NUKOL-543129 format. One record per residue (C-alpha): residue in three letters; x, y, z. Coordinates in steps of 0.001 Angstrom, whole numbers, plus 500000, padded with zeros to 6 digits. Layout:
! NUKOL-543129
alaXYZ
...
//
This chain:
! NUKOL-543129
met504168511129497648
leu506777508389497617
gly508770510147500329
ile505711510495502552
gly504944506790502130
ile508487505745502986
tyr508498508072506005
gly505248506494507192
leu506691502996506870
val509833503885508778
ser508398505986511584
lys504912504693512367
arg504029501480514185
asn500254501573513853
ala499165498838511444
ile496559501001509709
arg499074503789509145
leu501513501258507712
leu498813500062505316
phe498095503647504241
ser501817504238503705
ile502011501236501401
glu499033502607499472
leu500818505956499069
ile503871504199497649
val501719502226495191
asn499914505398494109
ala503246507165493543
ala504301504333491259
asn500968504573489416
ile501467508287488812
asn504905507565487345
phe503501504887485028
val500819507251483750
ala503266510119483277
phe505795508044481356
ala503054506492479229
arg501607509909478426
tyr504846511620477465
ser506250508849475308
asn506090509478471601
pro503659508077470446
pro501608507684473656
ile501379504046474659
leu498528502402476500
ser500553499751478321
gly501276502212481151
trp497567502769481626
asn496948499008481623
ile499597498482484289
val497979501187486422
phe494543499633486012
tyr495752496254487241
ser497839497865489961
ile494787499688491329
ala492849496412491348
ala495702494658493157
ala495956497519495671
ala492249497227496430
met492643493503497073
glu495733494144499202
ala493878496721501285
thr490986494318501858
val493230491483503002
gly495355493860505069
leu492359495288506902
ala491059491769507571
leu494420490805509076
ile494441493961511185
leu490965493134512510
val492048489613513465
ala495174490949515160
phe493097493467517096
arg490681490774518259
leu493541488562519443
asn495717491202521095
gly493547494242521759
thr496001496526519947
ile497192497212516422
asp500684498348517414
val502954496129515337
arg505608495972518071
lys503110494354520437
leu501830491698518057
asn503814488825519506
arg501034486201519514
leu501256485912515728
lys504761484443515861
gly504876480812514783
//
């Protein structure tokens, strides 16, 4: 899943696909946290706590990211990140 997310970040230029690729990378990290927490002896709950907060942060990141994509689409008429030149300061 991590490889698919990195491939999506490198190859795609659509803002929504970039956002989904970031979500795939975050979910791959969450799976690793859960696996390492489960197979430690004795099982620890800190991995599960990190995943819980990571999922909450990912939901907030997706909300803000989609809001930014909507604003960029209204300003430029496209969500291709190479064509978003009006956002430069």
